[in-house]
C-alpha angles and dihedrals in degrees: 000000000000094000094055094045089119087066093050092046088055093044098045106026093157097052103055093231096187087064106030096045093050093045088053089051098050104063090053091052090050096046094047093047091048093052093050092046090054094048096033097124092057101039121109100231095201093053091045094053095042090051090052095048091047092050090050089055094046092047092050090049088049090058090059094044092049092051091050093048092048093043089231093296127144127229137113098285096058090042091054088049091052090050090051090053089048088056089052089051088053092054090048091050090050089055098046108029098060091030096058094039091052093042092055092042088053089056101040128328091224089066088068088072091057092049096049090042085058090051090055093043088053089055092053092047091047092051091050091049091050091050089053097048092045093049094048094055101027096110099034128096111274086003097156092058094045092051093048093049093047088052092048092049093052090047091050091053093051092047090055088049089053091056091053094044094051093044099044111017110029099060091050096055107116095230092049091050090050096053095042091051088050090049092052091050090052095053108273112151098187101070101066094102091045091054091049091050089053092051096253122130118230112277124225114262108234092183091061088063094051105073114203096009096105124031115203110226116222124225093262092054092046091049091051091052093046102035092122091054090050089050090050091055091047093053093045096051100034085065099038095048093047090061109026122097109336098057093040092049100048112015107051102081130228122321139178091261089067114185090000093062097085092046090051091052092049091048091048091053094046096048092046090046088054092052091047093053092056096046092086088066086070106081094218091053097051119120110201102145113102090215091048093051092050092047092050092049092051093046091059089074087078083079089070097074089035092059092041095056094038090054090051102038111007132085131239094272093062091045091053090050093050091046089053090051090049091053094044094053092041093055096043096050095042093056093040093055098041094048094047099044099068095046118112097033130105116230094252094053110037128337097101095031094049091052090046093050094047092047090048092049090049090050095046101041097040094048091050100035104048092066091067097061094041093093089068088074099055093127132191095000094294090128094207124149117236114226108181131211146264125303098236106044100183116022110165101061092047092056089047092053098040099077092051093045089052091047090054088053090063 
């Protein structure tokens, strides 16, 4: 929905869709993630992720159906429908985001880099696809709507493909079967359905027979041990969500790129985010020090005055450069934190839970905190509050790419 925001801005000019839709989305992500974090030890991970993927597909299909039924017209009723679909996307994201992060952390924390690299790659692919659909229909009658619906249709197809890939292909990958068997042998109780889907019978749990050998840490203990990582995620996303994409979409004035300007900014962020998420693969670019990660997260707030003065006095070139820097630092720190946090735990006592707690903290703190620095970006006397956007800006392609990225890691 983010990538076709130019269509919704045109369709609902009075309702600030880039802000309202994403604010509708966020509480449902937070609530769903919180519920699953609390009940993590009892949740069937396979059912959780499949439910999320399926809801992503149905919600995307709902976007197309709603547009057809409303004949592409604006008004309050279609806008309420779009907000309802955004809420459904939030619930789906709450299912899949933490589920996949925890699932990969349970296998091997390094796999998280591949997954979030896939998320960023999906953003770049999405931006390129949106450029294509916009260019194809730019000069045709009702071209904006046709381009948006073509994009939504392609997205819907890939989301259906994701459901099938996760259900039929992912559990049968040799490396996935190996780590899930290992997890079961170390005491994990959430991988039984995954093992069955991969054709492996449930393994005996040797840890269950060794009373007192392994103490399961609860969420409070894990949060206490990883508070600095949670703070890192808060600082990273309180800044990112305060700027991208709401501020960039509505508060940067008119430029020579015209209607392409917002899409160029989104593409700049996505491509830079992709590069940033692969930087930790370069040994010299790794950030593993807890102090170093916190310092880097705090230093990003220097971008606040930079964006403020660029929006008031700079041109589009400087804004594109700053947006690229925002994406680069966002991707690098996200992967660095989420790959370091689960390390040092055995499966039975913390891999999945640590990832779940850090993701929940990121969701909660970022979605509450970014509102407070939004006033900094009240540009050119417009006196409008900046609201931000969702944490995971392009889900379906990431989940499509993740199994293959993991397979390459074997």
